[in-house]
C-alpha positions as CSV (number, residue, x, y, z in Angstrom):
1,M,-6.0,-13.0,38.6
2,L,-9.9,-13.3,38.9
3,G,-10.0,-15.6,36.2
4,A,-7.8,-17.9,38.3
5,A,-9.9,-17.6,41.2
6,L,-12.8,-18.2,39.6
7,A,-11.7,-21.4,37.9
8,C,-10.6,-22.5,41.0
9,A,-13.6,-22.0,42.9
10,L,-16.0,-23.5,40.0
11,A,-13.6,-26.6,39.7
12,A,-14.9,-29.1,42.4
13,G,-12.2,-30.2,44.1
14,G,-9.7,-28.1,42.0
15,C,-8.2,-25.9,44.9
16,G,-7.9,-26.6,48.6
17,A,-9.0,-24.3,51.4
18,N,-5.2,-22.9,52.0
19,G,-5.2,-21.2,48.2
20,Q,-3.2,-23.9,46.9
21,D,-4.0,-26.2,44.1
22,G,-4.9,-29.6,44.9
23,P,-3.5,-32.8,43.5
24,E,-2.0,-31.7,39.8
25,R,-4.6,-31.8,37.0
26,Q,-3.5,-33.2,33.5
27,A,-4.0,-30.8,30.6
28,F,-5.3,-32.5,27.5
29,T,-4.9,-31.3,23.5
30,G,-8.1,-31.9,21.4
31,S,-6.7,-34.5,19.7
32,Q,-5.9,-36.5,22.6
33,V,-9.8,-36.1,23.3
34,A,-11.0,-37.0,20.1
35,R,-8.4,-40.2,19.7
36,E,-9.7,-41.3,23.2
37,F,-13.4,-41.1,21.9
38,Q,-12.3,-42.9,18.8
39,Q,-10.7,-45.6,20.7
40,V,-13.8,-46.2,22.9
41,T,-16.5,-45.8,20.5
42,G,-15.0,-46.5,16.8
43,R,-16.3,-42.9,16.1
44,A,-14.1,-39.9,16.5
45,L,-15.0,-36.6,17.8
46,T,-14.6,-33.5,15.1
47,E,-14.2,-29.7,15.5
48,A,-16.8,-27.6,15.3
49,A,-16.7,-24.7,12.4
50,G,-16.0,-21.3,13.7
51,Q,-13.8,-22.0,16.4
52,D,-13.0,-19.8,19.3
53,P,-8.9,-19.5,19.8
54,A,-9.5,-19.9,23.3
55,W,-10.6,-23.6,22.9
56,D,-11.5,-26.7,20.8
57,Q,-15.5,-27.4,20.8
58,L,-15.6,-30.8,19.7
59,G,-18.6,-33.3,18.8
60,Y,-20.3,-35.0,16.3
61,G,-20.8,-32.4,13.8
62,L,-24.4,-31.3,12.6
63,D,-26.0,-34.2,11.4
64,P,-25.3,-37.0,13.8
65,E,-26.6,-40.5,13.2
66,P,-29.7,-41.5,15.6
67,A,-28.0,-44.3,17.2
68,L,-25.2,-41.8,18.5
69,L,-27.9,-39.6,19.6
70,R,-29.8,-42.5,21.8
71,R,-26.3,-43.7,23.1
72,Y,-24.7,-40.0,24.0
73,G,-27.2,-37.6,23.8
74,I,-26.5,-33.9,22.5
75,F,-22.8,-32.6,23.9
76,N,-19.9,-30.5,23.2
77,V,-16.5,-31.1,24.8
78,Y,-14.4,-28.0,25.3
79,V,-10.9,-28.7,25.3
80,V,-9.5,-25.0,26.6
81,E,-6.2,-24.0,26.1
82,A,-3.9,-25.1,28.6
83,G,-3.6,-22.1,31.4
84,N,-6.5,-20.0,30.0
85,D,-8.5,-19.8,33.5
86,E,-10.5,-16.7,32.1
87,A,-11.6,-18.8,28.9
88,L,-12.2,-22.0,31.8
89,A,-14.4,-19.8,33.9
90,S,-16.6,-18.3,31.2
91,L,-17.7,-21.9,30.2
92,L,-18.1,-22.7,33.9
93,S,-20.3,-19.5,34.4
94,D,-24.3,-18.8,33.5
95,K,-24.2,-17.2,30.0
96,A,-27.0,-14.6,30.9
97,T,-25.8,-13.5,34.4
98,R,-21.8,-14.5,33.8
99,E,-22.1,-15.7,37.7
100,P,-20.2,-18.7,38.4
101,L,-22.3,-22.1,38.0
102,E,-22.7,-23.5,41.8
103,P,-21.8,-27.4,41.9
104,D,-24.6,-30.0,43.0
105,A,-23.9,-32.6,45.5
106,N,-22.2,-35.0,42.5
107,G,-20.1,-31.9,41.8
108,L,-22.3,-31.0,38.5
109,L,-22.4,-27.4,37.4
110,W,-26.3,-27.1,36.0
111,E,-27.4,-24.3,33.8
112,L,-31.2,-23.4,32.2
113,D,-31.2,-23.0,28.6
114,S,-33.0,-19.8,28.1
115,Q,-34.2,-21.4,24.7
116,S,-35.6,-24.7,25.5
117,G,-36.0,-24.7,29.3
118,T,-34.2,-27.6,29.9
119,W,-30.9,-28.1,32.0
120,I,-27.8,-28.5,30.6
121,A,-25.1,-30.6,33.0
122,Y,-21.0,-29.2,33.0
123,K,-18.5,-31.6,34.5
124,R,-14.9,-30.6,34.0
125,Y,-12.1,-33.4,33.6
126,G,-8.2,-32.8,34.2
127,E,-7.2,-29.3,33.9
128,N,-8.9,-27.9,30.6
129,V,-11.7,-30.5,29.5
130,V,-15.3,-29.5,30.0
131,L,-18.1,-31.8,29.1
132,A,-21.1,-29.7,28.3
133,W,-24.3,-32.1,28.2
134,F,-27.9,-31.5,27.3
135,S,-30.2,-33.4,29.7
136,E,-33.3,-32.7,27.5
137,A,-35.2,-32.5,30.9
138,K,-37.0,-29.8,32.8
139,T,-35.3,-31.0,35.8
140,R,-31.5,-31.6,36.8
141,R,-31.2,-35.0,36.1
142,T,-28.7,-36.9,34.2
143,D,-29.1,-40.8,32.8
144,G,-27.2,-43.5,30.9
145,R,-26.2,-41.1,27.9
146,F,-24.4,-38.9,30.5
147,A,-22.6,-41.8,32.6
148,R,-21.6,-43.4,29.3
149,L,-19.8,-39.9,28.0
150,D,-18.6,-39.3,31.9
151,R,-17.0,-43.0,31.7
152,I,-15.1,-41.8,28.8
153,L,-13.7,-38.6,29.7
154,S,-12.7,-40.4,32.8
155,G,-10.7,-42.4,31.0
156,L,-8.5,-39.9,30.0
157,G,-4.7,-39.9,30.7
């Protein structure tokens, strides 16, 4: 299936050269991810309005506290329906060209936001969780805000 092949190619370390899946990745639910954020940060993530049936989109909502923005920046966490390789591949593809995003040396996938001219970093966790972090920068770079989110999501499980 093309979607499975794309998802495999897009997930850094997700599949071996022999076409077999690498180490098994755990699938998570939106409530597990929200609960992990609540435990670590003291504030739960909420689901965005107008959900897509293929995934839960989690974030701090429309009017986050300025302290949260300073600490974590602007981001969304997508929890894709387990086994939905096409939805996962669509998240990890350029929205304009639909081509798979290429990982950088650190395994991050980058997409240029055509509206703001700034970069969005994507990182996959487990089988089905994708962080989309808006760098607010004209160059591909992360900072402490991304590092804090990465530590939280790396602790899932």
